[in-house]
N, C-alpha and C positions, 0 to 999 in steps of 0.2 A: 353286911346284912341287908336283906330286902325290907323295904318299908311295907308294913301291913296295910292293905287297902281293902275296903269292902268290895266284894265281887259277887256276881251272879254265878252260881255253879249248878249245872244241869247234869243229872246222872242218867245212865242208860242201862237197859237190861242186857244188851249185847254189844259186842265190839262193832258189828256192822252198823248199828244205829248210831253209835258215836262217830264213826267215820263218815256216815251220810251227813250228819250234822256239820262236821268239819268241811266237807265238800260244798254244801249249800252256803255256808257262811263265807267261804272263800269266793264263791261266785258272786254273792251279793255284797261283798266287802264289809261284812259284819266283823267287828273286832273280837278277838278272843283266841283261845287255843285249847287243845286237848291237854288234860292234866291227869295224873293219878287221882283217884277219888280221895278226898280228904278223910282223915280218920273219923270226923264227926258224922260222916255220911256212909251209908252202906249201899253198894250198887252191885248188880250182877256181874258186870264185865270188868270193873276196876278202872274204867275211864270216865271222865266227866269233861264237859265243856265249861271253861271259865271265861267270863267276859265282864267288862266294866259295868257297874250299875248305872253309869252315866249314859249308856247307849239310849238313844231317844225313841227307839221303837218298842213295840209290845212283843216281847220274845215269844210268849205263849201263842199269840195270834199268828205271828210269822211262822212258827213251827207247824201250826195246824194247816196254814195255807200251803206249805211245802210238803205236807203229809209226812212229817218227821215224827218218829216215835221216841218217847222218853219214858223213864221211870215215872209212874203215876204220882209219886211223892217226890219227884226228882228235881224241882227248881228251888234252889236255896239262895239266901243271901248270907254269905259268911265272910 
């Protein structure tokens, strides 16, 4: 059984937005991965980006700089 850890989960309206997030994170070596949207969250495309809360950057600001789009209510800590 996987140990439950607090994560940042970012949801997206479209699959293209989720894949763009994954591509930019890989380029900048930001930890995380695409996951199915957890049941506690609803999102249009069914994909979300999960990353550790211990990441030292400001994910909102980084996403704005990269011109990435996400669900307006879509940054959660779960």
